[in-house]
Structures are given as structure tokens and as C-alpha cells.
TORNUFI-378696 format. One record per atom (N, C-alpha, C): residue number from 1; residue in three letters; atom name; x, y, z. Coordinates in pm, whole numbers, plus 50000, padded with zeros to 5 digits. Layout:
BEGIN
<atom kolse="NUM" kolro="ALA" voza="CA" X="X" Y="Y" Z="Z"/>
...
//
This chain:
BEGIN
<atom kolse="1" kolro="MET" voza="N" X="71214" Y="88523" Z="51300"/>
<atom kolse="1" kolro="MET" voza="CA" X="71295" Y="88562" Z="51412"/>
<atom kolse="1" kolro="MET" voza="C" X="71213" Y="88640" Z="51515"/>
<atom kolse="2" kolro="ALA" voza="N" X="71135" Y="88738" Z="51472"/>
<atom kolse="2" kolro="ALA" voza="CA" X="71055" Y="88817" Z="51566"/>
<atom kolse="2" kolro="ALA" voza="C" X="70956" Y="88729" Z="51641"/>
<atom kolse="3" kolro="MET" voza="N" X="70899" Y="88631" Z="51573"/>
<atom kolse="3" kolro="MET" voza="CA" X="70802" Y="88543" Z="51637"/>
<atom kolse="3" kolro="MET" voza="C" X="70869" Y="88461" Z="51747"/>
<atom kolse="4" kolro="GLU" voza="N" X="70991" Y="88417" Z="51724"/>
<atom kolse="4" kolro="GLU" voza="CA" X="71063" Y="88340" Z="51825"/>
<atom kolse="4" kolro="GLU" voza="C" X="71098" Y="88428" Z="51946"/>
<atom kolse="5" kolro="VAL" voza="N" X="71130" Y="88553" Z="51922"/>
<atom kolse="5" kolro="VAL" voza="CA" X="71156" Y="88646" Z="52032"/>
<atom kolse="5" kolro="VAL" voza="C" X="71029" Y="88663" Z="52115"/>
<atom kolse="6" kolro="LEU" voza="N" X="70917" Y="88680" Z="52048"/>
<atom kolse="6" kolro="LEU" voza="CA" X="70789" Y="88690" Z="52119"/>
<atom kolse="6" kolro="LEU" voza="C" X="70764" Y="88563" Z="52201"/>
<atom kolse="7" kolro="GLY" voza="N" X="70793" Y="88449" Z="52142"/>
<atom kolse="7" kolro="GLY" voza="CA" X="70774" Y="88322" Z="52211"/>
<atom kolse="7" kolro="GLY" voza="C" X="70858" Y="88309" Z="52336"/>
<atom kolse="8" kolro="ALA" voza="N" X="70969" Y="88381" Z="52343"/>
<atom kolse="8" kolro="ALA" voza="CA" X="71057" Y="88374" Z="52459"/>
<atom kolse="8" kolro="ALA" voza="C" X="71009" Y="88461" Z="52575"/>
<atom kolse="9" kolro="MET" voza="N" X="70911" Y="88545" Z="52551"/>
<atom kolse="9" kolro="MET" voza="CA" X="70858" Y="88630" Z="52657"/>
<atom kolse="9" kolro="MET" voza="C" X="70782" Y="88542" Z="52756"/>
<atom kolse="10" kolro="THR" voza="N" X="70804" Y="88566" Z="52885"/>
<atom kolse="10" kolro="THR" voza="CA" X="70744" Y="88477" Z="52984"/>
<atom kolse="10" kolro="THR" voza="C" X="70642" Y="88545" Z="53075"/>
<atom kolse="11" kolro="ASN" voza="N" X="70633" Y="88677" Z="53070"/>
<atom kolse="11" kolro="ASN" voza="CA" X="70535" Y="88747" Z="53153"/>
<atom kolse="11" kolro="ASN" voza="C" X="70411" Y="88780" Z="53071"/>
<atom kolse="12" kolro="GLY" voza="N" X="70297" Y="88739" Z="53116"/>
<atom kolse="12" kolro="GLY" voza="CA" X="70172" Y="88775" Z="53050"/>
<atom kolse="12" kolro="GLY" voza="C" X="70151" Y="88702" Z="52918"/>
<atom kolse="13" kolro="LYS" voza="N" X="70048" Y="88748" Z="52848"/>
<atom kolse="13" kolro="LYS" voza="CA" X="70012" Y="88689" Z="52719"/>
<atom kolse="13" kolro="LYS" voza="C" X="70107" Y="88738" Z="52610"/>
<atom kolse="14" kolro="ARG" voza="N" X="70132" Y="88651" Z="52514"/>
<atom kolse="14" kolro="ARG" voza="CA" X="70210" Y="88687" Z="52395"/>
<atom kolse="14" kolro="ARG" voza="C" X="70109" Y="88700" Z="52282"/>
<atom kolse="15" kolro="ILE" voza="N" X="70101" Y="88820" Z="52226"/>
<atom kolse="15" kolro="ILE" voza="CA" X="69997" Y="88852" Z="52128"/>
<atom kolse="15" kolro="ILE" voza="C" X="70062" Y="88901" Z="51999"/>
<atom kolse="16" kolro="VAL" voza="N" X="70018" Y="88849" Z="51886"/>
<atom kolse="16" kolro="VAL" voza="CA" X="70063" Y="88899" Z="51757"/>
<atom kolse="16" kolro="VAL" voza="C" X="69944" Y="88958" Z="51683"/>
<atom kolse="17" kolro="VAL" voza="N" X="69967" Y="89071" Z="51617"/>
<atom kolse="17" kolro="VAL" voza="CA" X="69868" Y="89135" Z="51531"/>
<atom kolse="17" kolro="VAL" voza="C" X="69929" Y="89139" Z="51392"/>
<atom kolse="18" kolro="THR" voza="N" X="69864" Y="89073" Z="51295"/>
<atom kolse="18" kolro="THR" voza="CA" X="69924" Y="89065" Z="51162"/>
<atom kolse="18" kolro="THR" voza="C" X="69821" Y="89049" Z="51051"/>
<atom kolse="19" kolro="PRO" voza="N" X="69847" Y="89111" Z="50936"/>
<atom kolse="19" kolro="PRO" voza="CA" X="69769" Y="89082" Z="50817"/>
<atom kolse="19" kolro="PRO" voza="C" X="69837" Y="88975" Z="50733"/>
<atom kolse="20" kolro="GLY" voza="N" X="69952" Y="88926" Z="50779"/>
<atom kolse="20" kolro="GLY" voza="CA" X="70031" Y="88832" Z="50700"/>
<atom kolse="20" kolro="GLY" voza="C" X="70128" Y="88904" Z="50610"/>
<atom kolse="21" kolro="MET" voza="N" X="70192" Y="88825" Z="50526"/>
<atom kolse="21" kolro="MET" voza="CA" X="70293" Y="88879" Z="50435"/>
<atom kolse="21" kolro="MET" voza="C" X="70232" Y="88896" Z="50296"/>
<atom kolse="22" kolro="ILE" voza="N" X="70274" Y="89000" Z="50228"/>
<atom kolse="22" kolro="ILE" voza="CA" X="70217" Y="89029" Z="50096"/>
<atom kolse="22" kolro="ILE" voza="C" X="70326" Y="89028" Z="49990"/>
<atom kolse="23" kolro="GLU" voza="N" X="70280" Y="89032" Z="49866"/>
<atom kolse="23" kolro="GLU" voza="CA" X="70367" Y="89041" Z="49748"/>
<atom kolse="23" kolro="GLU" voza="C" X="70470" Y="88929" Z="49741"/>
<atom kolse="24" kolro="LEU" voza="N" X="70423" Y="88806" Z="49761"/>
<atom kolse="24" kolro="LEU" voza="CA" X="70511" Y="88690" Z="49758"/>
<atom kolse="24" kolro="LEU" voza="C" X="70485" Y="88601" Z="49637"/>
<atom kolse="25" kolro="GLY" voza="N" X="70407" Y="88652" Z="49543"/>
<atom kolse="25" kolro="GLY" voza="CA" X="70382" Y="88577" Z="49421"/>
<atom kolse="25" kolro="GLY" voza="C" X="70308" Y="88447" Z="49447"/>
<atom kolse="26" kolro="GLU" voza="N" X="70344" Y="88345" Z="49372"/>
<atom kolse="26" kolro="GLU" voza="CA" X="70272" Y="88218" Z="49379"/>
<atom kolse="26" kolro="GLU" voza="C" X="70295" Y="88145" Z="49511"/>
<atom kolse="27" kolro="ARG" voza="N" X="70392" Y="88186" Z="49589"/>
<atom kolse="27" kolro="ARG" voza="CA" X="70420" Y="88121" Z="49718"/>
<atom kolse="27" kolro="ARG" voza="C" X="70350" Y="88189" Z="49836"/>
<atom kolse="28" kolro="GLN" voza="N" X="70271" Y="88291" Z="49808"/>
<atom kolse="28" kolro="GLN" voza="CA" X="70211" Y="88370" Z="49916"/>
<atom kolse="28" kolro="GLN" voza="C" X="70128" Y="88284" Z="50012"/>
<atom kolse="29" kolro="TYR" voza="N" X="70040" Y="88199" Z="49960"/>
<atom kolse="29" kolro="TYR" voza="CA" X="69957" Y="88116" Z="50047"/>
<atom kolse="29" kolro="TYR" voza="C" X="70045" Y="88024" Z="50132"/>
<atom kolse="30" kolro="GLU" voza="N" X="70138" Y="87958" Z="50068"/>
<atom kolse="30" kolro="GLU" voza="CA" X="70228" Y="87864" Z="50138"/>
<atom kolse="30" kolro="GLU" voza="C" X="70307" Y="87933" Z="50249"/>
<atom kolse="31" kolro="LEU" voza="N" X="70364" Y="88048" Z="50220"/>
<atom kolse="31" kolro="LEU" voza="CA" X="70446" Y="88117" Z="50319"/>
<atom kolse="31" kolro="LEU" voza="C" X="70363" Y="88173" Z="50433"/>
<atom kolse="32" kolro="ASN" voza="N" X="70241" Y="88218" Z="50405"/>
<atom kolse="32" kolro="ASN" voza="CA" X="70154" Y="88265" Z="50512"/>
<atom kolse="32" kolro="ASN" voza="C" X="70103" Y="88148" Z="50596"/>
<atom kolse="33" kolro="ARG" voza="N" X="70086" Y="88032" Z="50536"/>
<atom kolse="33" kolro="ARG" voza="CA" X="70051" Y="87912" Z="50612"/>
<atom kolse="33" kolro="ARG" voza="C" X="70166" Y="87877" Z="50707"/>
<atom kolse="34" kolro="GLU" voza="N" X="70291" Y="87888" Z="50659"/>
<atom kolse="34" kolro="GLU" voza="CA" X="70408" Y="87864" Z="50745"/>
<atom kolse="34" kolro="GLU" voza="C" X="70414" Y="87968" Z="50857"/>
<atom kolse="35" kolro="LEU" voza="N" X="70378" Y="88091" Z="50827"/>
<atom kolse="35" kolro="LEU" voza="CA" X="70371" Y="88194" Z="50931"/>
<atom kolse="35" kolro="LEU" voza="C" X="70271" Y="88151" Z="51038"/>
<atom kolse="36" kolro="GLY" voza="N" X="70158" Y="88096" Z="50996"/>
<atom kolse="36" kolro="GLY" voza="CA" X="70057" Y="88048" Z="51091"/>
<atom kolse="36" kolro="GLY" voza="C" X="70112" Y="87939" Z="51182"/>
<atom kolse="37" kolro="VAL" voza="N" X="70190" Y="87847" Z="51127"/>
<atom kolse="37" kolro="VAL" voza="CA" X="70253" Y="87742" Z="51208"/>
<atom kolse="37" kolro="VAL" voza="C" X="70347" Y="87806" Z="51311"/>
<atom kolse="38" kolro="ASN" voza="N" X="70425" Y="87903" Z="51267"/>
<atom kolse="38" kolro="ASN" voza="CA" X="70518" Y="87972" Z="51357"/>
<atom kolse="38" kolro="ASN" voza="C" X="70442" Y="88049" Z="51466"/>
<atom kolse="39" kolro="ILE" voza="N" X="70331" Y="88107" Z="51429"/>
<atom kolse="39" kolro="ILE" voza="CA" X="70247" Y="88176" Z="51527"/>
<atom kolse="39" kolro="ILE" voza="C" X="70199" Y="88076" Z="51632"/>
<atom kolse="40" kolro="ALA" voza="N" X="70151" Y="87962" Z="51587"/>
<atom kolse="40" kolro="ALA" voza="CA" X="70098" Y="87860" Z="51680"/>
<atom kolse="40" kolro="ALA" voza="C" X="70203" Y="87818" Z="51781"/>
<atom kolse="41" kolro="LYS" voza="N" X="70326" Y="87814" Z="51742"/>
<atom kolse="41" kolro="LYS" voza="CA" X="70435" Y="87769" Z="51829"/>
<atom kolse="41" kolro="LYS" voza="C" X="70480" Y="87875" Z="51929"/>
<atom kolse="42" kolro="ASN" voza="N" X="70442" Y="88002" Z="51907"/>
<atom kolse="42" kolro="ASN" voza="CA" X="70504" Y="88109" Z="51985"/>
<atom kolse="42" kolro="ASN" voza="C" X="70411" Y="88209" Z="52053"/>
<atom kolse="43" kolro="VAL" voza="N" X="70281" Y="88202" Z="52029"/>
<atom kolse="43" kolro="VAL" voza="CA" X="70193" Y="88304" Z="52086"/>
<atom kolse="43" kolro="VAL" voza="C" X="70075" Y="88243" Z="52160"/>
<atom kolse="44" kolro="ASP" voza="N" X="70012" Y="88327" Z="52240"/>
<atom kolse="44" kolro="ASP" voza="CA" X="69890" Y="88289" Z="52311"/>
<atom kolse="44" kolro="ASP" voza="C" X="69766" Y="88339" Z="52240"/>
<atom kolse="45" kolro="VAL" voza="N" X="69778" Y="88454" Z="52172"/>
<atom kolse="45" kolro="VAL" voza="CA" X="69666" Y="88513" Z="52099"/>
<atom kolse="45" kolro="VAL" voza="C" X="69716" Y="88565" Z="51966"/>
<atom kolse="46" kolro="ALA" voza="N" X="69646" Y="88530" Z="51859"/>
<atom kolse="46" kolro="ALA" voza="CA" X="69676" Y="88582" Z="51725"/>
<atom kolse="46" kolro="ALA" voza="C" X="69558" Y="88664" Z="51676"/>
<atom kolse="47" kolro="ILE" voza="N" X="69583" Y="88789" Z="51644"/>
<atom kolse="47" kolro="ILE" voza="CA" X="69480" Y="88874" Z="51584"/>
<atom kolse="47" kolro="ILE" voza="C" X="69517" Y="88887" Z="51437"/>
<atom kolse="48" kolro="VAL" voza="N" X="69436" Y="88826" Z="51351"/>
<atom kolse="48" kolro="VAL" voza="CA" X="69462" Y="88826" Z="51207"/>
<atom kolse="48" kolro="VAL" voza="C" X="69376" Y="88935" Z="51145"/>
<atom kolse="49" kolro="VAL" voza="N" X="69442" Y="89031" Z="51082"/>
<atom kolse="49" kolro="VAL" voza="CA" X="69375" Y="89149" Z="51029"/>
<atom kolse="49" kolro="VAL" voza="C" X="69350" Y="89134" Z="50879"/>
<atom kolse="50" kolro="GLY" voza="N" X="69227" Y="89159" Z="50838"/>
<atom kolse="50" kolro="GLY" voza="CA" X="69192" Y="89156" Z="50698"/>
<atom kolse="50" kolro="GLY" voza="C" X="69167" Y="89014" Z="50648"/>
<atom kolse="51" kolro="GLU" voza="N" X="69123" Y="89007" Z="50523"/>
<atom kolse="51" kolro="GLU" voza="CA" X="69089" Y="88878" Z="50463"/>
<atom kolse="51" kolro="GLU" voza="C" X="69196" Y="88826" Z="50368"/>
<atom kolse="52" kolro="TYR" voza="N" X="69289" Y="88911" Z="50328"/>
<atom kolse="52" kolro="TYR" voza="CA" X="69383" Y="88880" Z="50222"/>
<atom kolse="52" kolro="TYR" voza="C" X="69461" Y="88751" Z="50245"/>
<atom kolse="53" kolro="ASN" voza="N" X="69513" Y="88732" Z="50366"/>
<atom kolse="53" kolro="ASN" voza="CA" X="69591" Y="88613" Z="50399"/>
<atom kolse="53" kolro="ASN" voza="C" X="69528" Y="88531" Z="50511"/>
<atom kolse="54" kolro="ARG" voza="N" X="69409" Y="88567" Z="50551"/>
<atom kolse="54" kolro="ARG" voza="CA" X="69343" Y="88506" Z="50667"/>
<atom kolse="54" kolro="ARG" voza="C" X="69338" Y="88354" Z="50658"/>
<atom kolse="55" kolro="ASP" voza="N" X="69289" Y="88301" Z="50548"/>
<atom kolse="55" kolro="ASP" voza="CA" X="69271" Y="88156" Z="50537"/>
<atom kolse="55" kolro="ASP" voza="C" X="69404" Y="88081" Z="50553"/>
<atom kolse="56" kolro="ALA" voza="N" X="69508" Y="88130" Z="50491"/>
<atom kolse="56" kolro="ALA" voza="CA" X="69638" Y="88064" Z="50498"/>
<atom kolse="56" kolro="ALA" voza="C" X="69694" Y="88067" Z="50640"/>
<atom kolse="57" kolro="ILE" voza="N" X="69685" Y="88181" Z="50705"/>
<atom kolse="57" kolro="ILE" voza="CA" X="69739" Y="88193" Z="50841"/>
<atom kolse="57" kolro="ILE" voza="C" X="69662" Y="88104" Z="50937"/>
<atom kolse="58" kolro="VAL" voza="N" X="69531" Y="88110" Z="50931"/>
<atom kolse="58" kolro="VAL" voza="CA" X="69448" Y="88029" Z="51021"/>
<atom kolse="58" kolro="VAL" voza="C" X="69470" Y="87880" Z="50994"/>
<atom kolse="59" kolro="GLU" voza="N" X="69483" Y="87842" Z="50868"/>
<atom kolse="59" kolro="GLU" voza="CA" X="69511" Y="87702" Z="50835"/>
<atom kolse="59" kolro="GLU" voza="C" X="69642" Y="87657" Z="50899"/>
<atom kolse="60" kolro="GLY" voza="N" X="69745" Y="87740" Z="50890"/>
<atom kolse="60" kolro="GLY" voza="CA" X="69873" Y="87706" Z="50951"/>
<atom kolse="60" kolro="GLY" voza="C" X="69863" Y="87692" Z="51101"/>
<atom kolse="61" kolro="ILE" voza="N" X="69790" Y="87783" Z="51165"/>
<atom kolse="61" kolro="ILE" voza="CA" X="69772" Y="87777" Z="51310"/>
<atom kolse="61" kolro="ILE" voza="C" X="69700" Y="87649" Z="51349"/>
<atom kolse="62" kolro="GLU" voza="N" X="69592" Y="87618" Z="51279"/>
<atom kolse="62" kolro="GLU" voza="CA" X="69509" Y="87503" Z="51314"/>
<atom kolse="62" kolro="GLU" voza="C" X="69577" Y="87370" Z="51284"/>
<atom kolse="63" kolro="ASN" voza="N" X="69669" Y="87367" Z="51190"/>
<atom kolse="63" kolro="ASN" voza="CA" X="69734" Y="87242" Z="51150"/>
<atom kolse="63" kolro="ASN" voza="C" X="69879" Y="87232" Z="51197"/>
<atom kolse="64" kolro="ALA" voza="N" X="69915" Y="87308" Z="51298"/>
<atom kolse="64" kolro="ALA" voza="CA" X="70053" Y="87308" Z="51347"/>
<atom kolse="64" kolro="ALA" voza="C" X="70085" Y="87183" Z="51430"/>
<atom kolse="65" kolro="GLY" voza="N" X="69984" Y="87109" Z="51469"/>
<atom kolse="65" kolro="GLY" voza="CA" X="70007" Y="86988" Z="51546"/>
<atom kolse="65" kolro="GLY" voza="C" X="70024" Y="87012" Z="51695"/>
<atom kolse="66" kolro="ILE" voza="N" X="69990" Y="87131" Z="51741"/>
<atom kolse="66" kolro="ILE" voza="CA" X="69995" Y="87163" Z="51883"/>
<atom kolse="66" kolro="ILE" voza="C" X="69867" Y="87237" Z="51921"/>
<atom kolse="67" kolro="GLN" voza="N" X="69847" Y="87255" Z="52052"/>
<atom kolse="67" kolro="GLN" voza="CA" X="69730" Y="87330" Z="52098"/>
<atom kolse="67" kolro="GLN" voza="C" X="69737" Y="87471" Z="52039"/>
<atom kolse="68" kolro="PRO" voza="N" X="69641" Y="87509" Z="51957"/>
<atom kolse="68" kolro="PRO" voza="CA" X="69650" Y="87640" Z="51892"/>
<atom kolse="68" kolro="PRO" voza="C" X="69623" Y="87754" Z="51990"/>
<atom kolse="69" kolro="PRO" voza="N" X="69678" Y="87870" Z="51959"/>
<atom kolse="69" kolro="PRO" voza="CA" X="69648" Y="87989" Z="52040"/>
<atom kolse="69" kolro="PRO" voza="C" X="69506" Y="88035" Z="52010"/>
<atom kolse="70" kolro="LYS" voza="N" X="69457" Y="88126" Z="52090"/>
<atom kolse="70" kolro="LYS" voza="CA" X="69329" Y="88190" Z="52060"/>
<atom kolse="70" kolro="LYS" voza="C" X="69347" Y="88271" Z="51933"/>
<atom kolse="71" kolro="VAL" voza="N" X="69254" Y="88256" Z="51838"/>
<atom kolse="71" kolro="VAL" voza="CA" X="69261" Y="88330" Z="51712"/>
<atom kolse="71" kolro="VAL" voza="C" X="69142" Y="88425" Z="51705"/>
<atom kolse="72" kolro="VAL" voza="N" X="69172" Y="88551" Z="51679"/>
<atom kolse="72" kolro="VAL" voza="CA" X="69070" Y="88653" Z="51660"/>
<atom kolse="72" kolro="VAL" voza="C" X="69089" Y="88708" Z="51520"/>
<atom kolse="73" kolro="THR" voza="N" X="68983" Y="88705" Z="51439"/>
<atom kolse="73" kolro="THR" voza="CA" X="68993" Y="88763" Z="51305"/>
<atom kolse="73" kolro="THR" voza="C" X="68913" Y="88892" Z="51302"/>
<atom kolse="74" kolro="VAL" voza="N" X="68974" Y="88994" Z="51245"/>
<atom kolse="74" kolro="VAL" voza="CA" X="68911" Y="89126" Z="51235"/>
<atom kolse="74" kolro="VAL" voza="C" X="68933" Y="89179" Z="51093"/>
<atom kolse="75" kolro="ASP" voza="N" X="68851" Y="89275" Z="51057"/>
<atom kolse="75" kolro="ASP" voza="CA" X="68859" Y="89329" Z="50921"/>
<atom kolse="75" kolro="ASP" voza="C" X="68948" Y="89452" Z="50907"/>
<atom kolse="76" kolro="SER" voza="N" X="68986" Y="89513" Z="51020"/>
<atom kolse="76" kolro="SER" voza="CA" X="69063" Y="89637" Z="51010"/>
<atom kolse="76" kolro="SER" voza="C" X="69158" Y="89652" Z="51128"/>
<atom kolse="77" kolro="PHE" voza="N" X="69255" Y="89740" Z="51110"/>
<atom kolse="77" kolro="PHE" voza="CA" X="69348" Y="89770" Z="51217"/>
<atom kolse="77" kolro="PHE" voza="C" X="69274" Y="89832" Z="51336"/>
<atom kolse="78" kolro="ALA" voza="N" X="69174" Y="89916" Z="51308"/>
<atom kolse="78" kolro="ALA" voza="CA" X="69095" Y="89978" Z="51416"/>
<atom kolse="78" kolro="ALA" voza="C" X="69027" Y="89870" Z="51500"/>
<atom kolse="79" kolro="ALA" voza="N" X="68972" Y="89769" Z="51434"/>
<atom kolse="79" kolro="ALA" voza="CA" X="68908" Y="89659" Z="51507"/>
<atom kolse="79" kolro="ALA" voza="C" X="69010" Y="89581" Z="51588"/>
<atom kolse="80" kolro="ALA" voza="N" X="69131" Y="89564" Z="51535"/>
<atom kolse="80" kolro="ALA" voza="CA" X="69237" Y="89496" Z="51609"/>
<atom kolse="80" kolro="ALA" voza="C" X="69272" Y="89575" Z="51735"/>
<atom kolse="81" kolro="GLN" voza="N" X="69278" Y="89706" Z="51724"/>
<atom kolse="81" kolro="GLN" voza="CA" X="69307" Y="89790" Z="51839"/>
<atom kolse="81" kolro="GLN" voza="C" X="69199" Y="89777" Z="51946"/>
<atom kolse="82" kolro="GLN" voza="N" X="69074" Y="89766" Z="51904"/>
<atom kolse="82" kolro="GLN" voza="CA" X="68964" Y="89748" Z="51999"/>
<atom kolse="82" kolro="GLN" voza="C" X="68977" Y="89614" Z="52071"/>
<atom kolse="83" kolro="GLU" voza="N" X="69011" Y="89510" Z="51998"/>
<atom kolse="83" kolro="GLU" voza="CA" X="69031" Y="89378" Z="52059"/>
<atom kolse="83" kolro="GLU" voza="C" X="69143" Y="89383" Z="52161"/>
<atom kolse="84" kolro="LEU" voza="N" X="69254" Y="89447" Z="52123"/>
<atom kolse="84" kolro="LEU" voza="CA" X="69367" Y="89460" Z="52214"/>
<atom kolse="84" kolro="LEU" voza="C" X="69328" Y="89534" Z="52341"/>
<atom kolse="85" kolro="ALA" voza="N" X="69256" Y="89644" Z="52325"/>
<atom kolse="85" kolro="ALA" voza="CA" X="69216" Y="89724" Z="52441"/>
<atom kolse="85" kolro="ALA" voza="C" X="69134" Y="89642" Z="52539"/>
<atom kolse="86" kolro="ALA" voza="N" X="69055" Y="89550" Z="52488"/>
<atom kolse="86" kolro="ALA" voza="CA" X="68969" Y="89468" Z="52573"/>
<atom kolse="86" kolro="ALA" voza="C" X="69045" Y="89356" Z="52644"/>
<atom kolse="87" kolro="MET" voza="N" X="69159" Y="89314" Z="52591"/>
<atom kolse="87" kolro="MET" voza="CA" X="69228" Y="89197" Z="52647"/>
<atom kolse="87" kolro="MET" voza="C" X="69360" Y="89226" Z="52715"/>
<atom kolse="88" kolro="LEU" voza="N" X="69423" Y="89339" Z="52684"/>
<atom kolse="88" kolro="LEU" voza="CA" X="69557" Y="89365" Z="52737"/>
<atom kolse="88" kolro="LEU" voza="C" X="69559" Y="89381" Z="52888"/>
<atom kolse="89" kolro="GLN" voza="N" X="69662" Y="89322" Z="52947"/>
<atom kolse="89" kolro="GLN" voza="CA" X="69686" Y="89335" Z="53090"/>
<atom kolse="89" kolro="GLN" voza="C" X="69834" Y="89364" Z="53110"/>
<atom kolse="90" kolro="SER" voza="N" X="69867" Y="89411" Z="53226"/>
<atom kolse="90" kolro="SER" voza="CA" X="70006" Y="89439" Z="53259"/>
<atom kolse="90" kolro="SER" voza="C" X="70090" Y="89313" Z="53239"/>
<atom kolse="91" kolro="GLY" voza="N" X="70205" Y="89329" Z="53173"/>
<atom kolse="91" kolro="GLY" voza="CA" X="70294" Y="89217" Z="53148"/>
<atom kolse="91" kolro="GLY" voza="C" X="70277" Y="89152" Z="53013"/>
<atom kolse="92" kolro="ASP" voza="N" X="70168" Y="89182" Z="52942"/>
<atom kolse="92" kolro="ASP" voza="CA" X="70148" Y="89126" Z="52808"/>
<atom kolse="92" kolro="ASP" voza="C" X="70247" Y="89188" Z="52710"/>
<atom kolse="93" kolro="THR" voza="N" X="70280" Y="89112" Z="52605"/>
<atom kolse="93" kolro="THR" voza="CA" X="70369" Y="89160" Z="52500"/>
<atom kolse="93" kolro="THR" voza="C" X="70296" Y="89151" Z="52367"/>
<atom kolse="94" kolro="VAL" voza="N" X="70302" Y="89258" Z="52289"/>
<atom kolse="94" kolro="VAL" voza="CA" X="70234" Y="89264" Z="52160"/>
<atom kolse="94" kolro="VAL" voza="C" X="70336" Y="89283" Z="52049"/>
<atom kolse="95" kolro="LEU" voza="N" X="70326" Y="89201" Z="51946"/>
<atom kolse="95" kolro="LEU" voza="CA" X="70409" Y="89215" Z="51826"/>
<atom kolse="95" kolro="LEU" voza="C" X="70318" Y="89252" Z="51710"/>
<atom kolse="96" kolro="TYR" voza="N" X="70346" Y="89367" Z="51649"/>
<atom kolse="96" kolro="TYR" voza="CA" X="70278" Y="89405" Z="51524"/>
<atom kolse="96" kolro="TYR" voza="C" X="70366" Y="89353" Z="51412"/>
<atom kolse="97" kolro="GLU" voza="N" X="70322" Y="89250" Z="51346"/>
<atom kolse="97" kolro="GLU" voza="CA" X="70399" Y="89186" Z="51240"/>
<atom kolse="97" kolro="GLU" voza="C" X="70347" Y="89235" Z="51105"/>
<atom kolse="98" kolro="ASN" voza="N" X="70432" Y="89308" Z="51032"/>
<atom kolse="98" kolro="ASN" voza="CA" X="70398" Y="89358" Z="50899"/>
<atom kolse="98" kolro="ASN" voza="C" X="70286" Y="89461" Z="50906"/>
<atom kolse="99" kolro="ASP" voza="N" X="70307" Y="89564" Z="50982"/>
<atom kolse="99" kolro="ASP" voza="CA" X="70209" Y="89671" Z="51003"/>
<atom kolse="99" kolro="ASP" voza="C" X="70209" Y="89765" Z="50883"/>
<atom kolse="100" kolro="LEU" voza="N" X="70142" Y="89724" Z="50776"/>
<atom kolse="100" kolro="LEU" voza="CA" X="70136" Y="89805" Z="50655"/>
<atom kolse="100" kolro="LEU" voza="C" X="70005" Y="89883" Z="50650"/>
<atom kolse="101" kolro="PRO" voza="N" X="70012" Y="90014" Z="50649"/>
<atom kolse="101" kolro="PRO" voza="CA" X="69888" Y="90095" Z="50652"/>
<atom kolse="101" kolro="PRO" voza="C" X="69790" Y="90058" Z="50541"/>
<atom kolse="102" kolro="ASP" voza="N" X="69837" Y="90028" Z="50421"/>
<atom kolse="102" kolro="ASP" voza="CA" X="69744" Y="89997" Z="50313"/>
<atom kolse="102" kolro="ASP" voza="C" X="69672" Y="89865" Z="50337"/>
<atom kolse="103" kolro="THR" voza="N" X="69731" Y="89774" Z="50410"/>
<atom kolse="103" kolro="THR" voza="CA" X="69668" Y="89645" Z="50438"/>
<atom kolse="103" kolro="THR" voza="C" X="69575" Y="89656" Z="50558"/>
<atom kolse="104" kolro="PHE" voza="N" X="69608" Y="89741" Z="50654"/>
<atom kolse="104" kolro="PHE" voza="CA" X="69530" Y="89752" Z="50777"/>
<atom kolse="104" kolro="PHE" voza="C" X="69410" Y="89845" Z="50763"/>
<atom kolse="105" kolro="LYS" voza="N" X="69389" Y="89908" Z="50650"/>
<atom kolse="105" kolro="LYS" voza="CA" X="69277" Y="90002" Z="50636"/>
<atom kolse="105" kolro="LYS" voza="C" X="69146" Y="89930" Z="50648"/>
//
């Protein structure tokens, strides 16, 4: 739902910052891949934080069947903040999806 709301924003870039979803058991890879597909459909820039779900999210983005958004992979929340500072402009919208401090360290 949040991703679709972001997709409805029409001013500026639509940016998501996410480490993906955690604690999903054996379906974790599959569900994070689906998150990647949803990201591809709704954003202009995806900042994927950490390595835990990176492969699944990026796979979903790349295999969504549409022109993928720009993907930036970073190892920490601090690095994500630096990326944002370099790209943000007036009118951009940022969604922090699943901002868990233990994952963003």
C-alpha cells in the first residue's frame, strides 16, 4: 500500500529507502523479490540498504518486466542518507520502508 501511495506522487523523484522485510521464514526471499517488483512499478530511485535482502529485491526490480528505476545499494543507513543528500531536490518524495535500526546499522 505505501509503495502505491509513493507511486501516485507526481512532483519530483519518488525514492524508496529499504533494507527489505525480515523475519518471514522460508518465504523471505520470495516476498522480498515481490517487494522489488512493486518498487519497480512505483519509484524512480531505490536505495537498498544492507546485504540481507539485497539480492531478492534487486532481482525483483530487474525482472519486473518494465524499465527499472535507478538502484543504489549501500551497506548502512548512514550511507543511504549520504546518497539522499546528494540527489534530493525540491518536490522529491522519500519513503523509508521498514526503517529498523538493527538492520540499518
